[in-house]
C-alpha positions as CSV (number, residue, x, y, z in Angstrom):
1,V,-3.3,35.2,11.6
2,N,-6.0,36.1,14.0
3,P,-5.5,34.0,17.2
4,D,-9.7,34.6,18.1
5,K,-10.8,32.5,14.3
6,D,-10.3,29.2,13.9
7,V,-7.6,28.3,11.4
8,I,-8.3,25.5,8.4
9,I,-5.7,23.6,6.8
10,E,-6.2,21.2,4.3
11,A,-4.0,18.4,3.7
12,V,-3.3,16.6,0.3
13,I,-3.0,13.3,0.3
14,T,-0.1,12.1,-1.9
15,P,-0.6,8.5,-3.3
16,S,2.2,6.1,-4.1
17,T,1.3,4.9,-7.5
18,S,2.4,3.0,-10.5
19,K,0.2,2.4,-14.1
20,N,-2.7,0.1,-12.5
21,I,-2.0,-0.1,-9.1
22,E,-2.8,3.5,-6.5
23,V,-2.1,3.1,-2.2
24,M,-3.8,5.7,-0.5
25,S,-2.5,3.9,3.0
26,P,-0.6,4.0,4.5
27,L,2.0,6.9,3.0
28,T,5.9,7.3,1.9
29,G,7.4,7.2,5.4
30,D,4.6,6.3,7.6
31,H,5.2,5.0,11.0
32,V,3.2,1.9,11.8
33,E,2.8,-0.6,14.9
34,K,2.4,-4.8,14.3
35,D,-1.1,-3.6,11.8
36,I,-1.0,-2.1,8.6
37,L,-4.6,-1.2,6.9
38,V,-3.6,-1.0,3.0
39,K,-5.4,0.8,0.8
40,G,-5.7,1.6,-2.5
41,N,-7.6,1.2,-5.8
42,A,-5.9,-1.2,-8.4
43,R,-6.7,-2.8,-12.3
44,T,-5.0,-5.4,-12.0
45,N,-5.0,-9.4,-13.7
46,D,-7.4,-11.3,-11.8
47,N,-8.3,-7.8,-9.7
48,I,-5.5,-9.3,-7.3
49,V,-2.8,-7.4,-5.3
50,G,0.0,-9.2,-4.3
51,I,1.1,-7.5,-0.6
52,R,4.3,-7.7,1.2
53,L,6.4,-6.1,4.0
54,W,10.0,-6.3,3.9
55,D,12.5,-5.6,6.9
56,S,16.0,-3.1,6.2
57,Y,17.5,-6.7,6.2
58,G,15.4,-7.9,3.0
59,N,13.7,-10.5,5.2
60,V,9.7,-10.8,4.1
61,I,8.0,-10.3,7.3
62,A,4.2,-10.2,6.3
63,E,3.0,-11.4,3.2
64,T,-1.1,-11.5,1.5
65,T,-3.0,-10.7,-1.3
66,A,-6.1,-8.3,-1.6
67,E,-8.9,-8.2,-4.2
68,A,-9.6,-5.1,-5.8
69,N,-13.7,-4.4,-6.3
70,V,-13.7,-3.5,-9.9
71,S,-17.5,-2.8,-11.4
72,A,-16.5,-3.5,-14.9
73,S,-13.1,-5.0,-16.7
74,G,-10.4,-2.7,-17.4
75,Q,-11.9,-0.4,-14.5
76,Y,-10.2,0.5,-11.2
77,G,-11.9,-1.0,-8.0
78,P,-11.1,-0.3,-4.3
79,F,-9.0,-2.8,-2.5
80,E,-8.3,-2.8,1.6
81,K,-6.4,-5.9,3.7
82,M,-5.0,-5.5,7.1
83,L,-1.4,-7.0,7.3
84,A,0.0,-7.9,10.7
85,F,3.2,-8.5,11.4
86,N,6.1,-8.2,14.5
87,T,9.1,-7.0,14.0
88,T,11.8,-4.9,16.4
89,D,13.3,-3.8,13.0
90,K,13.2,-0.2,12.9
91,T,12.3,0.6,9.4
92,G,11.2,-2.0,6.1
93,E,9.6,-1.5,3.0
94,L,5.7,-2.0,1.9
95,E,5.9,-3.7,-1.5
96,I,2.0,-4.0,-3.4
97,F,2.4,-5.2,-6.7
98,Q,0.4,-7.5,-9.7
99,Y,1.2,-10.8,-11.3
100,D,2.0,-11.3,-15.0
101,S,-0.8,-13.4,-16.2
102,V,1.7,-15.2,-18.7
103,D,4.6,-16.9,-15.8
104,G,3.1,-15.5,-13.1
105,S,6.0,-12.8,-12.6
106,I,5.7,-10.0,-10.7
107,S,4.9,-7.2,-13.2
108,E,4.3,-3.8,-11.7
109,T,5.3,-3.1,-8.3
110,V,4.3,-0.4,-6.0
111,E,7.3,0.3,-2.9
112,I,6.5,2.5,0.2
113,P,9.3,2.9,2.6
114,L,7.9,2.8,6.3
115,T,9.1,3.2,10.1
116,F,7.8,0.7,12.3
117,N,7.3,2.3,16.0
């Protein structure tokens, strides 16, 4: 490496995925504070993804939904939602999922372990 030259480092972002949900942010192991910007792409029932944040004790500390902006049925569309939370715990897990259109159960889940600051 020549110290007089700029070094360009390219980072590859590896999303957490399932068959119909791709989460671009946050990524597995990210350190987050009291707000999380959840971003990704989805093709789900009614274009809705559920979002839950769990602490390490199994308590839901935040929950919401986001709508994917889909241009045509069956296509992926981007979603984005700010999730506010408050905890004294040090670790937790973000869960992004879709509801089954028949019985309302959770039919597909992406789980992302996180560290809280």
